[in-house]
C-alpha positions, 0 to 999 in steps of 0.5 A: 154405772157403765162408761162409754169409753175406758176411763183412767184408774183415778176416774174409776176410783170416784165414778165406778160402782155408782147406782143412784136411788130415786132420790138422786143422791150424789154421794154413794148411799149406805144401805143398812138393812139385813133383808129386802122385800119383794113385790110378790111371792113369785119375785121372792121365789125367783130371787132365791132361785137366782133367776132374778138379780135383785137383793135378798139378804145382806149376808149374800148381797147388799147394794153398798157391798156391790158398789164396793165390789164393782169399783174394786173390780174396775180398778183391778181390771177384773170381771168379778169381785166378791167382798169378804169380812177381812183379808183372811176371810178372803184367803179362806174363802178362796181356798175353801171355795176352790179346793177340796180334801186331797188338793195341794197348794204351792205357796211362797215361803215369804207369806204373812204369818196368819196365812201360813198358820191358816195353811198349816194348821187349818187347811191341813186338818181338812186334807189340803196340803201346802208346800213352800218354795222360794218366791223368786225361783219360778223353777222351784214352783214348777218342781213342786207341782204334783198331780193334785196341785190346784193353786199357786199362792203368792204375795208380792211384794212379800211381808215383811222382807219385800221380796218380789215375785215374777208374776208373768213367769209364775203365771206361765208355770201355772198355766203349763201345769193346769194350776191357778195363780193367786196373788195377794196384792195387799202391799201394792193395791191396784194403784201400783200393780194389777196382777190380772194384767200380768197373767194371774187368775185371782187377786186377793185383798185385805181391804183393811189396809191401803184400800181403806187407807185410814185404819178404820174398818176391816174387809177383804176381797177376791177378784178374777174371772166371773166363772172362776170367782163368782159362784164358788165364793158366793156359795162360800159366803152364803153358807159360811157367813164371812160377809163384809158389812155394808158400813165397812163396804161404804167406808172402804168405797170412799177410801178407794177415791183417794187410793192413787193419791195416797199410794203415790205420796206414801211410796215416794216418802217410803223410798226416801226413808229407805235411802236414808236408812241405807246410809245409817251405821246402825242399819245392816240392811234395808228392804224396799223394791224401789232401792237400786240395791234391792235384788229384784229392783228391775223386776219390781219396776217392770210390774209395779208403778212404784216400790210401795209404802212399806220399808223393812230394815235390819239393825245391828244388835238383834232383838234388843236393838230392834226393840230399842228403836221401837220403844224410842218412837214418839210419833210412829204408832207401835202397831202391826197394822199397815196401810194407814195414813199414820206410819206404823212400826212393828217387830215381825219376829215377835208379832206378825210372825211370832207364832211361827217356829224359830226354824220357820222364821229363819227359813223365811229370812225373818231375823230378830233385828228386823223391823217393818215400817208402813210409811204414812203421810207424815213428813220425811223429816219427822219420820227420820227424827223419830227413828234416829232417836232409837237408832242412835242410842246403841 
């Protein structure tokens, strides 16, 4: 569906990407089919040659997946979106679709553990090297550029320490160096942050998180200009098969309708929880961009609409004390997933970042006393009561 005027994001979240069938359904249809039929041999040949924009096979194109892609592109302000089977498939597709052996990535030290494993253990096998620098020091990025550097890769806010990178500054460094800036926007979603508006070239999403919002399915997406994203990523999916299923696309498509409401509500509760944790004697430090004590608070408020729904905090007493808090919970779910309407808690050093070496965790600032909470839609009082039980057992 096209619009005569630019609508607000909340409207785009429920109205964009709608292509009604001849039946005139109001809700978006779900196309569960592996293939599509043609009117003639000539039409089939044109579709396979790419001269006809119709559908061929759901590994490359599907109406429900396309609806999701169009809606997310509208929310991010992107020309093009290519959906993938998961967030990690999106990162893999972005790197393998745009890079070749001998190329080089500059990445933040503050990355999701699986992303670091992908860069260090998989891409390195194929001759793609990665250097790591501080997320918050744009000059370090400039200094790490080599002649073969092709991508900057950044998460902001970072997982799990909620550091904030200056997207505008990194975009200027990338442009001056002839490098493309890729921003993983998982923690904010387009409801809180639009990296393309700030100068980024490519946006990555794990749609498994806030885009779905209820912990139901897995998905991912890569967004950017059509000439940058469309052909390389479509070719990757066609041949590698890391495709988003129509059912998962339909679930996430419906999740996008409530994205703004959920992010506003969860972010507000997260900020209040972070403020409460800052006052607790068992807590050594709290990481949340909405806190005035956060080192990049002013920057975060200049490029985000809110601080987000993830809070990480360090407790006195190391792993023993951190595990005591986790094990004392009765309501908060003990799981490493995030972005759910149900609050979750995890101990990053032994879960999401547990496969990293102790040295790599230390370099990333991930200590044994660190806990990460993804705040859902429960009441603030109930979340405080659930955490208080473990915090006060020390």
